[in-house]
N, C-alpha and C positions, 0 to 999 in steps of 0.2 A: 854746154860744151863739157866733155869729160876732160879730166887732168890726171896724169900719171904723178904719184907721189913718190919723191925721192927724199931720203934721210941723210942729214949730216951724221958723222958719228956720234957726236953728242945726243941729237935726237934720236938715233938709232938704240943707244944705250939706256935713254930715259924710257923709251918705248918698251924695250926688253924688261927693265926692271919693273914697270907697271904691270905689264902682261904676267910676268912670274911672281909677283907679292901677294901673298893670300889677302892681306889687310886692304889691298888696293882694289879689289873686284869692281866695285862701284865707280871708281873713278876711271879704270881700264874701259868698262862698259861705255861711259860717257865719252872718252877718248875716242874709242872706235866710233861712236856714232857721229862724232864731230869729223874724224877722217873721211868717212864715208861721205858726209855731205859735201866735204870740200872737194872730193873727187867728182861729184855730180854736179854740184851748184855752188860756186864761191859767193853767190849773193843770197843765199837762204837767209831768212831773217833771223833765224836762231843763232846764226854764227855770229853775228854783229860785227863783222869783219871791218877793220880799220888799220889805217897806217899807224905804225908804232915807231915814233921817232928817236928812241933812246938805244936802238940796235941797228946793224947793218949786216946784210947777208955776207954769205962766205967771200965774195968778190966786190963787196961795197954796195949791194942792191939795196934797195928800199924794202924794210921788213914790214910785214902785216901782222896783226893778231886776230885769232878767230876764239871765240869763247867756247870752253867745254863746260864750265859750270856758272851760274849765276847765283847772287845772293847767298854765297857761301865763303865763309872765312878762308882765306889764301886759295881762291877759286882756281882751277887749273885753266891754262890757255895753251893754245897752239901758235907758235911764232913761225912763219914762214915767208919765203920770197918766190917770185916768178923765176922760172928757168931751171936749168941752163937752155933748155930749149923751148919752143912754142909746144904749149899743152903739157907742160912740166911744172910743178911745184916743188921747192926744196923745203922740207920741214928743218927749222933752224933749232927748235927747242918745244918740249913738251913739258911745262913747270907750271908750279902755282904762281899766280900773278905776282910780280916783283913789288 
């Protein structure tokens, strides 16, 4: 099932910063790959998607975490929730693991 990705203002700003910052090229490539996998298959093994209990979505939804990097200090993650409509995912944050 394909999903449409939507972004909160925070996630959009984080994405733009990674995309434009010259020192973040490697991270941006990994983020793009993760986002593409999320659009196509949320159950892809490399995403290691799981529920993240410390956050809520914009409207109180459950938030999930998908891995961008592994075995890296302050590895990046994509935090997301389902909706607002079917076949849509809202990206809440793109950030190093807290």
